N, C-alpha and C positions, 0 to 999 in steps of 0.2 A: 504494500500500500504506500501511497505517497504521503509523507509526513511533513508538517511545517517546521522547518529547522531555522533557528537564528544563526546565521553564519558566523556571527561574532563569538559564538560559544564553541565552535569547533576546536578540538584539541590539537595542539602541535606537540608532538613528542609524548603524548599521554598525560600531561598535567596542565592545569590552568588555575590561576589564582582567582579566588572569589572577589578580591578587590578590583580586578580588571573588568568585572561584569557590570553592565548597566541593567540593574534588576528593577523591573517595574513594580509599582503599587503594592499589591498584596504580598508578593514575594519579598520585597524589601522589608515590609513590616515583620514578616516571618523571621528574617535574619537579624532584626534589630534588638532582640532581647539580650539581656545581660544576666550573668549569674547562672544558677541552675535552671536551665531552660526546659528540660525534657524529663524530669523525674529521675528515677533510679531503676535499675534492673539487675538481675542476677542470672547465672546460668552455669551449665556444664558442671554440676556438682559431682563429687566423689564421696567416699566414706570419710574423708578428712579435709576436704577443701571445697571451695566454691569461688566462681568468678563474679566480681562486682563491677557494675557499669554506671556511669553518669556522664553528663555533659555540662561543662561550666564555661560560659563565654565571657571573655575579658579582652582587653586591648593587647595583652601579652600572655605568654604561657603562664599557667597558674599551678602551683603545687597544692594538692589536696591531701587531706588525711582521711583515711577510712577507718571506721570503728565498727566492731561487731560485739554484740552483747546478748545475753540470754533474756534480757528484759528491755522493754521499749524506753525506759528512762535512762539507760546507759550509765547506771551507777556503778556497774561492774563490767567494763569492757574486757573482753577476753582475747581479742585478736584484732588485727588491723594492718595498716601499712600506709605508705605514701605513694602518690602517683601524680604525674603531671598531665593536666588538661592542655593539650598542645594544639595551637592553631593549625599546624600542619596536618593534624588528624581531625580537623573539623571540631576542635575543642572537646574531643571525646577523651575520657579517662576511664581506664579499666585495669583491674589487677586481680590476681588470684590469691586468695588468703588460704593458708594451709595450717595444719596443726589443730584442726577442729575435732570435736567429738562426733562419732558416727551417729546417724539416725537422730539428729538434733536440729531443732528450729532456732534460728538466730534473728535478731534485728540488726540492721546496719544503716549507716549514714555516712555522708562525706562532709567534711568541714574545710572551708577555704581559709586562706590566711587572714582575710578581713573579718573572720568570725561567722560569716554566713554559713548556714547548714542546708543540706539537701533535704527533701522529704525522707522520712524513715521508711526503709524497706524491710521486708521479711523474706527469709530464705531458709534453706535447710541443707543438710548433708544426707547422703544415701545411707541406708542401713548396711551393716556388716554382719555376716553370720546368719543365725536363725531368724527368719522373717516370716511373719504370718500374713501380712496384708500390705498392699501398696496401691495407691490410686493415681492414675496418669490422665491428665487432660490432653486431648488430641485436637489440634486446630489446623486449618488450612484455608487458602483461597479467600483472602480478605481484600476485596476491591472497594475502597472507601466511597467513591461516588455512587456505587450501587445501593448503599444503605448504611444504617447504623451498625456498629460492631456490638450488637446486643449479646451475642454469644460470649464475647470476652467479658462483658459486664456481668453476665449470669455466673460464669465460672469464677470470676474474681470475688463475687459476693459469697461464695461457698467457703466452707472451712475444712473441706475433706479432700482437696486435691493436693497431692504431694509434689507433683512435678508436671510442668507443661511441656508438651512436645509439639513443635510446629513443623509440619511436613512440607511446607513450602508455599509459594505464592503469597508471601507475607505482604507484598505490595505489587502493583501493576505498573507497567512502563508507559502506557498509552497517553496520548495527548487528549485534549478536549474534544468531545463529540465523536469519540471512536468506540470505546468499550468501557462505560456505557455511552450511548448517544445522549444528546442534550435532553431528549424527551424521556429517556429512561432514568436519568440521574436524579437523585434525591436532593431537593433544595437544601442548601447549607452544607453540602458534603463535597465541596470542591477541593482540589489538590493543586499544588505547585510543583514544578512549573506547569503552564497550561499546554505545553507541547510535549512530545515524547521525550523521555529521558534518554540521552545519548552521551553527554559529556560528564566529566567528574562533577562539575557544578550542578548539573541536572539531577544526577543520582543522589547527591547529598541533599539537595533541596527537597526531593520527593520523600526521602526518609524523614527529614525534619518535619515535613508536612504531615505525614502519617503519624509520626510519634507525638504530635500534639493532641491526638485523639485521647480523650480522658479515659475511656474504657480500656484501650490498649495500654496506656500508661499504668492504669490500676492493676491489670493482670500482671504486667512485668514487676510491679511493686510488691506483690504479695506472694509470688511463687516463682521458683527458679525454672528456667527454660532450657531445653535442648532443642536446637534448631538446625535445619539445613535448607538451603535454597532449592526451589524447583526452577521452572523456566522464566517466569515473569520478573524475577529479580534481575534477570539479564535481558531477555527478550523472548517473545512467544516461541515455543517449540525449539528452545536452544539445544544445541548439541556441541560436540567437541570443537568443531571448526566452522560453525555457522548457526543461523537461526532463521526460522520462517520470517520473523519480523525484524530482520536486519537487511538493509539494502546498502551494500558497500559503496555504490555510486553516489549516494547522497548522505550516508551516515558514517563513512570512513571505514577504517580497518576493524573488522570484527574482533580480532585478538586484542586490540586496544580497548574496545568496549568491554570485552569480557574481563580484562584485568581491572578496569575501573569498577565494574559491577562487584567483583569479589572484594576489592579494596574497601569499597563503601559498605558492603555487607558486614565486613569485619570491624569497621569503625562503629556502625550504628547498632549492631546486634550484640547481645551478651555471649559472645563466642570468642575463643582464644585466637590470638595471632599464631600463625604457623611458622615453625622453623623450617629450613630447607629440607630436612629429612622427614618432616611430618607428612602424614597423609590426610586426605579429606574425610576419611572414614574412621570411626572410633566406636568402642563399646563401653558400656557403663554397667557396673555390677550392682544389682539391688539385692544385697544379701544372698541367701540361698534360694530366693524366690524367682529371680529373673535376671537374665542378661539382656540389656537393651542394646541392640546393635543398630547403629546409625550409618547408613551408606549415602553415597553421593552419585546421582544418576544422570547428570547433565554435562559437566565440563571435563571430567577426568578421563572418560573412556567411551562415551556414547557415540556410535556411528549415526550418520544422518538417517532419520526414519524413512522407511520405504513409504511411498505415497500411491494410493489407489489412482489418483488423478494422472500421475505419470504413466502408470500401467495402462490406462485407458486412452491416453492421448494418441490421436491419429489412427485408432483401431476401430474399424466399422463393426466388427464382431465382438461385442462386449463380453459375452460368455467365454469366448476363446481367449481373449486378452486376460481375463481374470483367472482362468484356469492355468495359463502360462505363468502368471505372477504367483499364484498359489504354489505351484510345483517348483518354482525356481527362486526368484528373489526373496519371497517371504520366508523360505526355510533355509536361506543361506547360512551355514554354520559360522561364517566369519562376521555376521552382523551382531553387534553386541550393544547392550545398554551399559553394562559395567565393564571396565577394562579387565584384562586377565589378572593383574595383581590384586585388584579389589575382589574379584570373584573368588580367587583362591583364598584370600584372607577371610571372606565371608564363610566359606566352607569350613575353614579351620576354627572360626568362632563357634559355629554350631557344635563341632566336635569337642572343643575345649569346655564349653559351657555344660554340655551334657555330661562329660567325663568328670567335671567337678561336682556333680550332683545338683546342679541348678534345675529348678522345676520347669521354668518357661524360657524359651528362646524367642524374644520379641524383636522382630526386625522392623525398625522404623525407617520407611523409605517414602518415595514420592508418588509414583504412578501406580494406578490400579494393576494388580497382578492377575486377577481372575480373567477368564476369557469371556468376551461378550460379542455376540452378533446382534444386529438390529432385527427385531421381529418384522415379519412381512406386513403386519398391520401398520407399520410406520408410514406406509404410503397414504393412509387415511388420516394421519395425524397432522400433517403439514398443511396449513391453510393455503388456499389457492392464491391468495394475495401475499404470501410470504416472499421475502427477498429471493431473487434468482439463485443466489449462492446456497441458501438453505434448501431450496427444492432440488438443486443439483446434487448437493451432498447426500440428501435423503435418498435420491434415486441410486446414487453410487453405492450407498450403504446397503440398500436392499439387494442390489445386484451382487454385491460381495457376499451377503448372507446366503444367497442361492448357490454361490460357488463354494460355500463352506469357509468363508473368510470373515474375520472380525472387522469392525468399522473404525477402530481408533488405533492407528499404527504408531502414534506417539506414546501409547501406553505399552505395557509389557506384551500386549497382543502383537506388537510390531517386531518383537524379538523372541519368537517362540522357542527357538533352539536353546538359547541361553537360559530362558526361564525354566525349561524342562531340566537342564543340567543343574541349576541351583536348587530346584526342588528335590532332585535326586540326592544332592549332597545333604540336604536336611534329612531325608529318609535314611541315608547311610549313617548319619550321626544319631539316629533314633531320636531326633529333636521333637519336642513339643512346640511346634512353630506357630507363632501368631504374627501375621504380617499386618502392619499398620500403613495406610496410604491415604493420600488426599487427591489433589489435581482435578478430579472429574466433576466436582461441585455437588455430587449426589452421594447418597448413603447406600452402601452395599455390604452384604454378608456373603462370603464365598467359601465353599469347600474347595481347597486346592488339591490337585492330584498330579502324579507323574507315573507313567506306565500303568495307569488305571488303578493305582493304589493311593490311599490318602497320604498327603504330604504336610497338611497343616490347614489353618484357616486364615482368611483375610477379613479384617474389619476395616472398611474404607469409610473415612469420615466425610460428611457433607460440608459445604462451604460456609464460612462465616457470613459472606454476603454475595459472592458471585453466583449468577443464576444457573440453574440446572435444566433438566429436560423440560420443565414447565415453560421455559422461554421459547422452545421450539414446537411445543404441542399445547398451546394455550387453551385450546377448546376441548381437550380430552381430559377426563377425570384422572387425577394422579394415580388412583388405585388401579385404573385400567392400564395406564402406562407401565406401572411397576409390575402388575400381573403378567402382562405380555412379555416383558423382559425376562422375568423369572421362568416363564414357560419355554422361552426360546433358548435358554442357556442353562444347561444341566448343572454347572458349578454354582450358579447363582441361587442362593436360598432365600434371600430377602432383599428388598430394595425400597428406598424412599427417594423419589425423584423431584420432590416439590418443596422440601423444607430446607431452611437455612438454620445453622446452629453449630454445634460441636459435639464431640464424642468424649466419653470417659472410658478408660479401661481399668476395671477393678480386678486386681490380681490377688488370689489366695493360693494356698497349697492345694486346694480342692478344685479350683476352677479359674478360668479367665473369662470375664464377662464384659462385653462392650455395651455401653448405654449411649444411644443417640438422642441428644436433647434438641428438641425442635422448637425454635422461637416462634411466637405467634406472628411477629412481623419484624421486618428490618426497615420499613418505610418510615417509622417513627421510633424514637428512643424508648425502649421498654424491655424489661427482663421477663415479661410474661411468657410462659411456656405454652405451646399448643399440645404438648405431649412428649412422651419418651418411648423408645423401644429398646429392649435388652435381648441379647443373644449370648450364649455361653458355649464354652468348650471345656471338657474335662481332660485331665492328663491321660495320655495313652490312646485317646479316641481319634484325635486329629480331624474331627468333623464337628460341625455345629450341632448342638443339641437343640433341635427345633421344638418350640413349645407346643403342647397339645399332642 
C-alpha cells in the first residue's frame, strides 16, 4: 500500500535525533512532558531477580535510584540499585535487581536526584521448588484506535494474576485511516505519529503514545510481564528479510527498519538488552509446576510465507494451481518459521523440563499452531457490498479448502513440515505441552497432533481490541461462524470469533485451565464482562477435556 511519509524523517545511516524533527501539535505536546512521564513496569522475573523499567525526561541524562520493599511504605527497602535515564535511549531507565526471595511480591519505585519519585509499582519473583498453583494473564493484539484497552483494565483490577505474558502485536504500525479506517476508529483513541511508523523517531513516538494509555500503564504497574514481539511491532507479516507492509522504494532498507523496531522495543518494553551471545528465545522456570518457554517467530529465522495469491497468479485452472502448490511449495521441508538453532533449542527445552520432573511445558509463542481451513459456508458470509479484497480473499480461501489447504499461510499452517517436527519433539520428550498464541484476534481451543497421535493442546487468546471474524461476516450470528469453523476443522474444539478481551491460564499439578474473558464492549471504557469460557487439560491426556 502507498503510505504518506514525511521525507524529513527518513533515516540516514539508521539514526536520527529527535531535536532535528519538526513535530506538529499533538505530537509535540506528547514529547513535552518532564519527569516520570510513563509510569513504571517490571518484567522477565526469575526465582531471585526481576527487571524494573521507567522513563524520566530531563534536559540531560539523569541518575535514578530504584528501591524494592516488601511493603508499599518503603520503611524497609531490601534491594535496589542505580541507573541512568539516558536521552540516547529515549530517556528510558531499566535495571535488573537480583538477590530477591523466590515466590515473593515486592513494591518498587524510582527516585530522581531532585527528590521526585515515580509511581509505586508491584512485582514478584517466580517460585522455586514445590509449587501448587500459578496464574498467567495472556494478552495480544492491542490496536489503540480500534477501542479501549478494557481487557488490560479488567486484568489489572484483579489480584490473582501472577504474571502477564504478551504474545505480540503490542502496538500497530499503520498511519491514519488505514487499520482502522476513520469510520471504524473510536473517538478519542488517536495515536502519534499520524503516518506509518518507519523511522526511529516514528517508532519511539508510537510507543510513547500507546504507553500513555492509563489501563496499559496500570497493568504494567501491578504485575510483571514476559513479552515478545509479533509482526506489527515491525510491520505487517514481517519475516527475516522483508514484510508485507514494507515497501523499500518508499520506506528505505528493511534491515534498517527492522533494527530500529527491535531497538525501540527494547527501550520501551520491560525486557532485557541482549549481549552479542544472547538469543531471542528464553525459558522461565515456575517451580516444579511449569517451564514457560518463550520463542521468537519473526526476525531470527522465518522464511517468507508462501502466498495463495502467488500460487494462483496467471493460472486459469485454479484447482490445478492449488493442487500444485499443495504438493510442492506448501510442504517444502526447507520452509521454516523458527531457525534451526531455535528449533533445536526448543526440543531440548521440552526434554530438559520433563526430565527435571516439571509438570507442564508451556510454550508461549505468537501465531496460531492448530490447522484451520475456511468452511465452505464462508461464501455466504461475505456481504455483496464488501470490499473487493475481502471477496477475493474469501473466494481464494474457499478454493484452498476444497484443495485441502488452510487459509492463513502467515500462521503455522504456512509451515506444516516444521510444525509437525516440533510437535514430534514434544511427543518424544513425553511433554505435557500447552501452547499459548495470539495474532489471529479470535479465541481458539485446539487439540494438536502429529502422526495422528496427541501432541498437546493450544489455547489461543483473543485480541485486546483488534477485530476478529465479526468484521468480515457482520451479518452472520457469531455462534454460526464458530460452529462452522469447528465442524470444518477436526483439531479445533472450541472457538469464539466475536469477543475482545484476554485469557488467563490457571496452572495446578492436576490441570491446566484456560479462561477466556470476554469484555462487553471496547467502544467505551468499561470493565464489564459479557462472559467467560474455560477449557482444561489434565496431565498425560494431551487433549482438551470438553465439558459435558
